[in-house]
C-alpha positions, 0 to 999 in steps of 0.5 A: 324688230321681228322679235318684238313684232311691232313697227319700228316707230312704235317700239318703246323702252319697255319692249327693248328692256324685255327683249334684252331680258329674254336674249340673255336668258335664251342665249345664256350670255355674260353681262359684258355680251349683253352690254354689247347688244345694248350698244348696238341697239343704241347706235342703231335707234340713235341713227333712226332718231337723227335720220327722223325715221323715228320721233322718240329714241327708246334707248335713251332710258336704258343705261350701260349694263354694269359688268364684273371687272376681270382683270386680264393678266399679262404674261409673267417673266417665267411664262415669257421664258417658257414661250421663248424656249418653245419656239422651234424655228427662227420665224417663231423666234422672230414673230414672238420677240416682235409681238413682245417689243412693239405691242402691235395688234395681230391684224397690224402685224399681218398687214406689215411689209418689209418696207414698213421696217427702218432696219437703221433706227429699229423702228416700224411704221404701223397703219392701225385702226381707222387708217392711223399711222404711227411708229413702234420700236423694235428691241435689238433682240427682236430686230436680230431674230427679225433679220435672221428670219428674212435672211433664211427666207426663200421668198420675195414676198414683200410681207414681213411674215410669210407662211410655208407656202411663202404667202402672207401670213393672215391674222388667223395664221399668226393666232394659230401659230402663237397658240401652237407655241403656247401649247408647247410651252405649256402656258395657258391662254396664249394668244397675240393680244396677250403680248400686247397687254404684256408689252403695256404692263411692262412699260408702265412697271418700268417707268414709261409715261402712260401717254407714251404707251397710249401713243405706241399702242395707237389708242385715241383714248387714255382710258382704253390704255388703262385697260391694258395696264396691270399695275404692279402693287410693289411699284405703287407701294 
């Protein structure tokens, strides 16, 4: 609003288009980032219109900015084994296997408590985006390391994963640890979300129905799930 320099009721579609063009030029951002800016403005001006602060929505004629589709690759089988081999202790092994087997978001892992785990059924109750509750499933291998890790801990903290001070491992703590493991393994671009993408891709390639993958990942839209699934050409053939 400051950049355009008009009363909010007088801002036109042309003003918005000029602002977006200047913003991209100055910030040197990608088309994807520019489209995020467009979405923020669209949501804001739609709200203004609904609340009758403005009569006409200047964003209605500004369409989605087409972005280049970049396939974000999951870990290969070799990369997964390198990461496993680079784990130095039982906590790192438990964390890596848990991320691989559940497809959880890093924020969900950070929020998990020991009480969320059903050790008899190899299941966990996760609270995802929008406070939605869902079940995820833990492999025997992941459960083995998880139990070993919990037995080795000198902590009564209720959180599933704790840091060296026996406090909860935050989202940032987990991201830093996973990155360090990746550096040791000499695997590029290692971050928690890539484990989620790997889980989804492997599940699809092994024949799991896309609707089941959607349920485990906690997506409300099937389109969102498809973004994670790097379909194997051999399976298609």
